[in-house]
N, C-alpha and C positions, 0 to 999 in steps of 0.2 A: 900363831897368832896373826902377825903382820900382815901374811898374803892374804888369811881369810878376812880380815878386816878390810884389806885394797879389794879385796876384788866382792864382799860386800858394797861397799860404796860405789863402788863402779856399777850394779848391779838393780842399785838404785833410780840413776837417774836413767839409764836405758832401759830401765822396762816402766818406764814411766812414759819417758818418749816413744816411747814401740806401743806405749797402750794411747794415748792421742792419735800417733800414724793408724789404728787398728780402726779409734774412733772416725776420721775422716776416711778411710775405704768403707768404713759401713754405712756412712751419708752418700757415699757414691754409688752403693749398692740398693741402698734404699728407692734413688732417681730411678735405678733401672728396674725398677720394681723387683728387686729381689729379696724377699723379707725372711726365707724361712735360714739359710746358712750364714746370712749376714748376723742372725742374732744369735747364732751357735759363736760366730767367728768374734763378736763382740764380748759374748761373757768370758772365754777364756782367754780374752787377749787380753781383757782390762782384770781380769782378776789375778794374772800373774803379780804384777807389780802389789794389789789387796794383800796375797800372802807372804810376801818380801814383808809387807811394812808389819804382819800381823810377828811374823819371824823375829822381828826387833826385840817385842815384848816379850817373847818368850822365857816362857817360867823356867826350863832347863834346857840341857845341849841336847834332848831326848824332843821336848820339842822346837827347837830351833830346826833341829834337821827332820821335823816333822813336816811343819809350816815350808820349809824350802823345797822339799821332796816333793807336795803339793804344789807352787810353784812349778817345778822343774816338770811336772804334769800336767799340767798346765798350758806350760810352754810348748810339749809337744803335742796335745791336741790342738793349739792354735796353727802351729806347724802343719800340723794334716791339713785344715780346714783352709788355708791358703793353698797348698800344690792342689787341692780339689776344686779349686777354686779356680784355679789359674788352668788347669787340666781341662776343666769341661766346659770352660770361657764361656761361662755364665756372663760373668763382667768385661765387657768391652770395654776398652780406653783405660784398662788397668796393667801397668806392670808393673811384677808381681817379684821378678827380681829384689826388690832392693830391699820390701820388706820380709822377702823369704829370706835373705843376707841377713839383717837383726835376729829375725825369732832364732838360725843355726846359732846367732852369737850367743843371746842370749840364754838356750839350750847348754854349749860347755859349760859359759861359765856358771850356772847355776849345778851343774852333772859336778863339777872341779869342786864347789862350796860344797858341798852335799858329800862328794866322799872326801875330802877333809877335815871336813867335822866328824864321819865318822868314824876318820884315823885316831882321831883326839882319844 
């Protein structure tokens, strides 16, 4: 249980800071007149923390797992949009390496939380 709580506390801060990075990237994309993919990115990238926040008020372990699973899915979707933006070169002067690394770290942590919670 201590490991799960430690991971949960770590993910809270990482997901919030990640959302701030996504918002910053969204602003840069809008300046480059990219409005379609940027909206997809900001929606999924900021909803990760929102779902983690909801999991904190879960009514049961099943509810907690469900919310954290949704957060994990949103993290994976965000990672997809980031890779697509990087590979399509739609956003000039944006280095995606750091934010992709953060995205992958969040995915790993959420996957661990969900798997650990399912075993208990």
